[in-house]
Kinemage of the C-alpha trace (Angstrom):
@kinemage 1
@onewidth
@group {chain A} dominant
@subgroup {mainchain}
@vectorlist {calphas} color= white
{ca met a 1} P -0.102 -0.209 0.215
{ca lys a 2} L 2.848 2.442 0.727
{ca thr a 3} L 4.363 1.707 -2.736
{ca leu a 4} L 1.112 2.132 -4.303
{ca lys a 5} L 0.959 5.506 -2.557
{ca ile a 6} L 4.485 6.773 -3.418
{ca thr a 7} L 4.008 5.726 -6.996
{ca leu a 8} L 0.609 7.800 -6.861
{ca leu a 9} L 2.610 10.745 -5.738
{ca leu a 10} L 5.118 10.452 -8.107
{ca phe a 11} L 2.845 10.134 -11.191
{ca leu a 12} L 0.753 13.382 -9.697
{ca cys a 13} L 3.800 15.236 -9.702
{ca thr a 14} L 4.955 14.389 -13.095
{ca phe a 15} L 1.614 15.600 -14.776
{ca ile a 16} L 1.679 18.254 -12.844
{ca ala a 17} L 4.961 19.379 -14.029
{ca gln a 18} L 3.805 18.502 -17.406
{ca ala a 19} L 1.287 20.858 -17.561
{ca gln a 20} L 3.262 23.982 -16.165
{ca glu a 21} L 6.071 26.292 -17.776
{ca thr a 22} L 8.407 28.469 -15.867
{ca tyr a 23} L 10.260 31.529 -17.658
{ca lys a 24} L 12.352 33.755 -15.468
{ca his a 25} L 13.988 37.029 -16.135
{ca ser a 26} L 16.206 39.340 -14.329
{ca leu a 27} L 15.153 42.237 -12.737
{ca ser a 28} L 18.066 44.197 -12.028
{ca gly a 29} L 17.820 47.935 -12.686
{ca ile a 30} L 13.908 47.491 -12.355
{ca lys a 31} L 11.605 49.759 -10.447
{ca lys a 32} L 7.728 48.799 -11.842
{ca ile a 33} L 6.553 45.474 -13.567
{ca lys a 34} L 3.667 45.688 -15.835
{ca ile a 35} L 1.772 42.574 -16.354
{ca ile a 36} L -1.024 42.482 -19.171
{ca thr a 37} L -2.764 39.258 -20.114
{ca asp a 38} L -6.280 37.711 -20.301
{ca thr a 39} L -5.888 35.022 -17.426
{ca ser a 40} L -5.813 35.177 -13.810
{ca ile a 41} L -3.125 36.061 -11.877
{ca asp a 42} L -1.372 34.960 -8.470
{ca leu a 43} L 1.361 37.358 -7.073
{ca thr a 44} L 3.599 36.272 -4.255
{ca val a 45} L 6.910 37.722 -2.844
{ca gly a 46} L 9.912 35.663 -4.078
{ca asn a 47} L 13.481 35.250 -2.572
{ca ser a 48} L 15.617 36.203 -5.813
{ca asn a 49} L 15.899 39.816 -7.671
{ca glu a 50} L 14.064 37.693 -10.559
{ca leu a 51} L 10.413 37.690 -11.780
{ca val a 52} L 9.460 34.037 -11.568
{ca leu a 53} L 6.347 33.329 -14.067
{ca asn a 54} L 4.665 29.915 -13.641
{ca ile a 55} L 2.730 29.401 -16.969
{ca ser a 56} L -0.265 26.758 -16.062
{ca lys a 57} L -1.687 25.213 -19.335
{ca asn a 58} L -5.101 23.902 -19.716
{ca lys a 59} L -4.879 19.910 -18.536
{ca his a 60} L -6.116 17.529 -20.634
{ca ser a 61} L -5.905 13.883 -19.843
{ca gln a 62} L -2.716 12.072 -20.885
{ca tyr a 63} L -5.066 8.891 -21.750
{ca asp a 64} L -6.802 11.392 -24.325
{ca glu a 65} L -5.526 9.628 -27.303
{ca his a 66} L -7.553 11.771 -29.605
{ca his a 67} L -6.433 15.148 -28.056
{ca asn a 68} L -2.738 14.099 -27.855
{ca glu a 69} L -2.651 12.722 -31.446
{ca lys a 70} L -4.239 16.368 -32.499
{ca lys a 71} L -1.944 18.196 -30.510
{ca lys a 72} L 1.143 16.271 -32.071
{ca ser a 73} L -0.306 16.810 -35.234
{ca arg a 74} L -0.836 20.506 -34.906
{ca lys a 75} L 2.883 20.614 -33.607
{ca asn a 76} L 4.396 18.769 -36.299
{ca lys a 77} L 2.104 21.462 -38.935
{ca ala a 78} L 4.040 23.993 -37.203
{ca lys a 79} L 7.445 22.790 -37.862
{ca gly a 80} L 9.700 25.103 -38.506
{ca leu a 81} L 7.205 27.633 -38.297
{ca lys a 82} L 7.050 30.889 -35.602
{ca pro a 83} L 3.446 31.735 -34.071
{ca leu a 84} L 2.742 35.248 -35.219
{ca tyr a 85} L 0.224 37.622 -33.056
{ca ser a 86} L -1.847 40.517 -33.936
{ca ile a 87} L -0.708 42.639 -30.532
{ca gly a 88} L 2.885 41.938 -30.016
{ca asn a 89} L 6.036 39.566 -31.159
{ca asp a 90} L 6.922 36.344 -28.681
{ca asn a 91} L 10.292 36.590 -27.793
{ca thr a 92} L 10.483 34.321 -24.622
{ca gly a 93} L 9.490 31.052 -26.406
{ca his a 94} L 6.073 31.200 -23.947
{ca gly a 95} L 3.581 33.338 -25.734
{ca leu a 96} L 4.931 36.254 -24.263
{ca glu a 97} L 6.386 40.100 -25.098
{ca val a 98} L 8.782 41.252 -22.667
{ca thr a 99} L 9.873 44.642 -23.113
{ca lys a 100} L 11.753 47.368 -21.313
{ca asp a 101} L 10.534 51.115 -21.060
{ca gly a 102} L 13.204 53.044 -18.646
{ca arg a 103} L 12.960 50.969 -15.469
{ca thr a 104} L 9.682 49.450 -16.184
{ca leu a 105} L 9.465 45.974 -17.702
{ca ile a 106} L 6.097 45.061 -19.192
{ca val a 107} L 5.070 41.761 -20.267
{ca lys a 108} L 2.281 40.825 -22.754
{ca asp a 109} L 0.761 37.949 -22.684
{ca leu a 110} L -0.291 37.415 -26.689
{ca gln a 111} L -2.048 34.203 -26.318
{ca ser a 112} L -5.627 33.521 -25.698
{ca phe a 113} L -7.172 32.994 -22.671
{ca met a 114} L -8.416 29.842 -23.695
{ca lys a 115} L -4.891 28.607 -24.215
{ca arg a 116} L -4.126 29.566 -20.346
{ca asn a 117} L -4.980 28.386 -16.809
{ca gly a 118} L -3.582 30.866 -14.751
{ca phe a 119} L -0.303 32.719 -13.932
{ca ser a 120} L 1.825 32.016 -10.929
{ca ile a 121} L 4.331 34.914 -10.017
{ca gln a 122} L 6.949 35.554 -7.762
{ca ile a 123} L 8.898 38.949 -7.769
{ca pro a 124} L 11.230 40.585 -4.706
{ca lys a 125} L 9.983 43.317 -2.284
{ca gly a 126} L 10.288 46.919 -3.271
{ca ile a 127} L 8.993 46.416 -6.798
{ca asp a 128} L 5.423 48.458 -7.690
{ca val a 129} L 3.207 46.513 -9.921
{ca tyr a 130} L 0.667 47.107 -12.412
{ca leu a 131} L -1.778 44.311 -13.284
{ca asn a 132} L -3.920 43.849 -15.840
{ca ser a 133} L -6.120 40.383 -16.033
{ca gly a 134} L -8.601 41.668 -18.719
{ca asn a 135} L -11.746 40.273 -19.527
{ca leu a 136} L -11.951 37.326 -17.381
{ca gly a 137} L -9.073 37.022 -14.743
{ca his a 138} L -9.325 36.642 -11.279
{ca val a 139} L -6.456 38.798 -9.490
{ca lys a 140} L -4.430 37.355 -5.813
{ca val a 141} L -1.845 39.324 -4.258
{ca thr a 142} L 0.116 38.443 -1.070
{ca gly a 143} L 2.586 40.227 1.006
{ca ile a 144} L 3.533 42.897 -1.905
{ca thr a 145} L 3.973 46.174 0.232
{ca ser a 146} L 5.328 48.267 -2.671
{ca glu a 147} L 2.565 50.515 -5.048
{ca leu a 148} L -0.188 48.087 -6.806
{ca glu a 149} L -2.285 48.931 -9.467
{ca ile a 150} L -4.866 46.608 -10.418
{ca lys a 151} L -7.379 46.273 -12.949
{ca thr a 152} L -9.679 43.567 -14.334
{ca asn a 153} L -13.364 42.862 -16.227
{ca val a 154} L -15.101 40.037 -14.776
{ca gly a 155} L -13.085 38.660 -11.807
{ca his a 156} L -12.412 39.251 -7.980
{ca ile a 157} L -9.254 40.810 -6.975
{ca asn a 158} L -8.004 39.472 -3.088
{ca leu a 159} L -5.228 41.468 -1.647
{ca val a 160} L -3.513 39.804 1.855
{ca asn a 161} L -1.361 41.431 3.834
{ca ile a 162} L -0.349 44.610 1.489
{ca ser a 163} L 0.858 48.180 2.389
{ca gly a 164} L -0.481 50.379 -0.643
{ca pro a 165} L -0.437 52.543 -1.977
{ca val a 166} L -3.239 50.400 -4.253
{ca thr a 167} L -5.887 51.165 -7.130
{ca ala a 168} L -7.602 48.409 -7.634
{ca ser a 169} L -10.828 48.021 -9.704
{ca thr a 170} L -13.361 45.251 -11.315
{ca ser a 171} L -16.520 45.660 -12.911
{ca thr a 172} L -17.799 42.179 -11.969
{ca gly a 173} L -16.188 40.655 -8.780
{ca asn a 174} L -15.644 41.344 -5.167
{ca val a 175} L -12.652 43.212 -3.872
{ca thr a 176} L -11.448 41.662 -0.747
{ca val a 177} L -8.367 43.668 0.986
{ca val a 178} L -6.441 42.724 4.504
{ca phe a 179} L -3.641 45.712 5.112
{ca ala a 180} L -0.557 44.586 6.786
{ca thr a 181} L -0.001 48.755 7.140
{ca val a 182} L -1.088 51.743 5.254
{ca asn a 183} L 1.263 53.447 3.697
{ca gln a 184} L 0.562 57.217 4.141
{ca ser a 185} L 2.105 58.390 1.133
{ca ser a 186} L -0.519 58.482 -1.700
{ca pro a 187} L -4.270 57.805 -1.815
{ca ile a 188} L -5.924 54.401 -1.987
{ca ser a 189} L -8.925 53.565 -4.103
{ca leu a 190} L -10.700 50.210 -3.954
{ca ser a 191} L -14.271 49.917 -6.465
{ca thr a 192} L -16.277 47.169 -7.998
{ca ala a 193} L -19.264 47.598 -10.068
{ca thr a 194} L -21.127 44.449 -8.988
{ca gly a 195} L -19.661 43.014 -6.034
{ca asp a 196} L -18.999 43.781 -2.298
{ca val a 197} L -15.916 45.963 -0.984
{ca asp a 198} L -14.072 43.934 2.107
{ca val a 199} L -11.635 45.895 3.796
{ca ser a 200} L -9.788 45.371 7.078
{ca leu a 201} L -7.353 47.750 8.364
{ca ala a 202} L -5.619 47.743 11.945
{ca ser a 203} L -7.406 49.532 14.436
{ca ser a 204} L -4.880 52.459 14.818
{ca thr a 205} L -4.799 53.528 11.131
{ca lys a 206} L -5.099 56.964 10.531
{ca ala a 207} L -7.548 57.854 7.423
{ca asn a 208} L -9.929 60.086 5.712
{ca leu a 209} L -12.620 57.594 4.430
{ca ser a 210} L -14.708 57.869 1.298
{ca leu a 211} L -17.315 55.373 1.070
{ca lys a 212} L -19.619 55.032 -1.488
{ca thr a 213} L -22.578 52.661 -2.517
{ca thr a 214} L -25.496 53.429 -4.793
{ca met a 215} L -27.979 50.384 -4.199
{ca gly a 216} L -26.097 48.394 -1.343
{ca thr a 217} L -25.024 49.445 2.697
{ca val a 218} L -21.968 50.184 4.628
{ca phe a 219} L -20.862 48.065 7.494
{ca thr a 220} L -17.929 48.819 9.862
{ca asp a 221} L -17.245 48.232 13.750
{ca phe a 222} L -14.903 51.255 13.378
{ca asp a 223} L -16.165 54.158 15.725
{ca phe a 224} L -18.497 56.415 13.616
{ca lys a 225} L -20.468 58.851 15.255
{ca ala a 226} L -24.046 57.095 13.720
{ca pro a 227} L -26.765 55.088 15.075
{ca ser a 228} L -26.072 51.580 16.112
{ca ser a 229} L -27.413 48.351 16.446
{ca lys a 230} L -25.217 45.413 17.742
{ca gly a 231} L -22.213 44.217 16.312
{ca leu a 232} L -21.126 45.867 12.733
{ca lys a 233} L -22.944 49.473 12.477
{ca gln a 234} L -25.085 49.887 9.403
{ca tyr a 235} L -25.526 52.963 7.147
{ca gly a 236} L -28.447 52.678 4.920
{ca asn a 237} L -29.534 55.115 2.924
{ca ser a 238} L -26.585 57.759 2.275
{ca arg a 239} L -25.270 57.621 -0.809
{ca lys a 240} L -21.989 58.575 0.255
{ca ile a 241} L -19.916 58.906 3.601
{ca asp a 242} L -17.153 61.116 4.230
{ca ser a 243} L -15.503 60.588 7.603
{ca lys a 244} L -12.448 59.919 9.550
{ca ile a 245} L -11.000 57.607 11.708
{ca asn a 246} L -8.076 57.933 14.211
{ca asn a 247} L -7.999 62.029 13.388
{ca gly a 248} L -7.499 61.458 9.647
{ca gly a 249} L -4.543 60.556 7.244
{ca val a 250} L -4.452 58.808 3.693
{ca lys a 251} L -7.147 59.154 1.520
{ca ile a 252} L -8.944 55.437 1.242
{ca ser a 253} L -12.070 55.654 -1.001
{ca leu a 254} L -14.264 52.229 -1.619
{ca lys a 255} L -16.922 52.004 -4.226
{ca ser a 256} L -19.471 49.711 -5.203
{ca ala a 257} L -22.780 50.394 -7.226
{ca thr a 258} L -24.810 47.366 -6.266
{ca gly a 259} L -22.680 45.695 -3.337
{ca asn a 260} L -22.119 46.126 0.019
{ca ile a 261} L -18.895 47.940 1.439
{ca tyr a 262} L -17.543 46.332 5.077
{ca leu a 263} L -14.787 48.018 6.638
{ca arg a 264} L -13.406 45.884 9.618
{ca lys a 265} L -10.737 46.289 12.650
{ca lys a 266} L -8.278 43.456 12.208
């Protein structure tokens, strides 16, 4: 039984490795990274001064003979030819165009979202980041304490242990943010058209707040001057609430058209 378990584990590891490619690029002299794609992004802090981008492909069973034969046939047809894309030139061999603009590294995904199954990315601390997940990508960022700008159309945004400044927006999806600390240097803006905005801050955070929901309700356990019930306080009917916590500080704007806003002490 033990031998069988080990064999199955090795098989699964081999299968996963076959479904993933890795691209690396030095970040020497780079201050900002821009990543533009139509797939989901999971960004974390790495240990080297490199961009490490793991590319997950849509998985098919290795026993799907029809798929494997079709893939082999297409590979043979393309032998000696280079892929051509309408939005850029693949200079990585991974369907990516990587260029520099001054001290900014730009990574543009040239392939259709149908051929992607998400990017897992690692970068060192101190690099500012712009992420655009296109029409159907979710974004998760963990532990990045530099400046963040995030956009997606239909997808959730989940930011954990960040410091900002941050601007994040989605048309359809929730925006969930847990701040480790709050950088006071620049405003913070978090917005969604269809979804909730859920933000957790340290109780000592200094901020000027602008909270707006068109069709939803604002909930908080911070000490605002407003009627309260048990637990989280409820603010209804108002289109916009402007207030301060801890005598004011950096501007934090939270907006949702149809969803609720949750502002929590952590």
